[in-house]
C-alpha positions as CSV (number, residue, x, y, z in Angstrom):
1,X,162.1,356.5,-14.7
2,X,161.3,356.5,-18.1
3,X,160.4,353.1,-17.9
4,X,157.8,354.5,-15.4
5,X,156.2,357.6,-16.8
6,X,155.5,355.1,-19.9
7,X,153.2,352.8,-17.5
8,X,151.5,355.5,-16.1
9,X,151.1,357.6,-19.5
10,X,150.0,354.4,-20.9
11,X,147.4,354.1,-18.2
12,X,146.5,357.5,-18.3
13,X,145.7,357.7,-21.9
14,X,143.7,354.0,-21.5
15,X,141.8,355.5,-18.4
16,X,140.8,358.5,-20.4
17,X,140.2,356.7,-23.5
18,X,137.5,353.5,-21.5
19,X,134.4,356.0,-21.1
20,X,134.5,357.5,-24.7
21,X,134.4,353.7,-25.6
22,X,131.6,352.9,-22.9
23,X,130.2,355.5,-25.6
24,X,130.4,354.9,-28.9
25,X,132.0,351.6,-31.0
26,X,133.8,354.1,-33.5
27,X,137.2,354.9,-32.3
28,X,137.9,358.5,-33.0
29,X,140.8,360.9,-32.5
30,X,140.7,363.5,-30.2
31,X,139.9,367.2,-32.0
32,X,139.8,370.2,-31.1
33,X,135.9,370.3,-30.4
34,X,136.8,367.8,-26.8
35,X,140.5,369.8,-26.3
36,X,138.8,373.0,-25.7
37,X,136.5,371.7,-22.6
38,X,139.2,369.4,-21.0
39,X,141.1,370.1,-17.2
40,X,144.8,371.6,-17.6
41,X,145.5,367.9,-16.2
42,X,144.1,366.1,-18.9
43,X,146.3,368.3,-21.8
44,X,149.1,368.3,-19.5
45,X,148.8,364.1,-19.3
46,X,147.7,363.4,-22.7
47,X,150.7,365.9,-24.1
48,X,152.8,363.1,-21.5
49,X,151.3,359.7,-22.9
50,X,152.6,361.0,-26.2
51,X,155.9,362.3,-25.2
52,X,156.2,358.9,-23.6
53,X,155.7,356.8,-26.9
54,X,157.5,358.8,-28.6
55,X,160.4,358.3,-26.0
56,X,159.5,354.5,-26.1
57,X,159.6,354.3,-29.8
58,X,163.1,355.7,-30.2
59,X,164.3,353.4,-27.6
60,X,163.4,350.7,-29.0
61,X,164.0,351.2,-32.3
62,X,167.0,352.9,-31.7
63,X,168.6,355.1,-34.3
64,X,165.7,353.8,-36.8
65,X,162.9,355.9,-35.1
66,X,160.0,357.8,-37.7
67,X,159.5,361.0,-38.7
68,X,157.1,362.0,-36.3
69,X,159.2,360.8,-33.2
70,X,162.5,362.8,-34.1
71,X,160.5,366.1,-34.9
72,X,158.4,365.4,-31.4
73,X,161.6,364.7,-29.7
74,X,163.8,367.5,-31.2
75,X,160.8,370.2,-30.7
76,X,159.8,369.4,-27.3
77,X,163.2,368.6,-25.7
78,X,163.7,372.4,-23.8
79,X,160.0,373.3,-24.1
80,X,158.1,372.6,-20.8
81,X,155.0,371.2,-20.8
82,X,153.1,374.1,-20.0
83,X,154.3,375.3,-23.2
84,X,153.0,372.8,-25.6
85,X,149.7,373.2,-24.4
86,X,149.8,376.6,-24.2
87,X,150.5,376.1,-27.9
88,X,148.1,373.7,-28.9
89,X,145.7,375.9,-27.3
90,X,146.7,379.2,-28.8
91,X,146.8,377.1,-32.1
92,X,142.7,376.2,-32.0
93,X,142.0,379.6,-30.2
94,X,143.7,381.5,-33.5
95,X,142.2,378.6,-35.8
96,X,138.5,378.0,-35.1
97,X,137.5,377.2,-38.5
98,X,140.0,373.6,-37.9
99,X,138.4,372.8,-34.7
100,X,137.8,369.4,-36.5
101,X,142.0,368.5,-36.9
102,X,143.1,366.0,-34.5
103,X,145.3,367.2,-31.8
104,X,147.7,364.7,-32.7
105,X,148.4,366.6,-36.0
106,X,148.5,370.1,-34.3
107,X,151.1,369.1,-32.2
108,X,152.8,368.5,-35.2
109,X,152.2,371.7,-37.1
110,X,153.6,373.2,-33.7
111,X,157.2,371.0,-34.7
112,X,159.1,373.7,-36.3
113,X,160.4,372.8,-39.5
114,X,158.4,369.9,-40.1
115,X,157.3,371.1,-43.4
116,X,153.5,370.4,-43.0
117,X,150.7,372.1,-45.1
């Protein structure tokens, strides 16, 4: 089942990134300026995709998974996807001067105990 969700997540990320690739030759990370305009379903898909990649890394590397993967898994294991999306929305809403910060960085900032500046 987890493998199915991984595949679905990867296709979702790929499908969402294709229009951006057609418009730009330069790959960019999504930030708050794009995030605020995304529909809720797309935000959920993005978070699930990141979560699935973290699950995959853990499964593939066992106990040697990276610190980022472990942090996301530890923080997200008991959270509803909608709560994670709400935390990201809240960060950008409370920090409008940080709209250029990549969404993935905001996700990590929302992980308690990482000690990120």
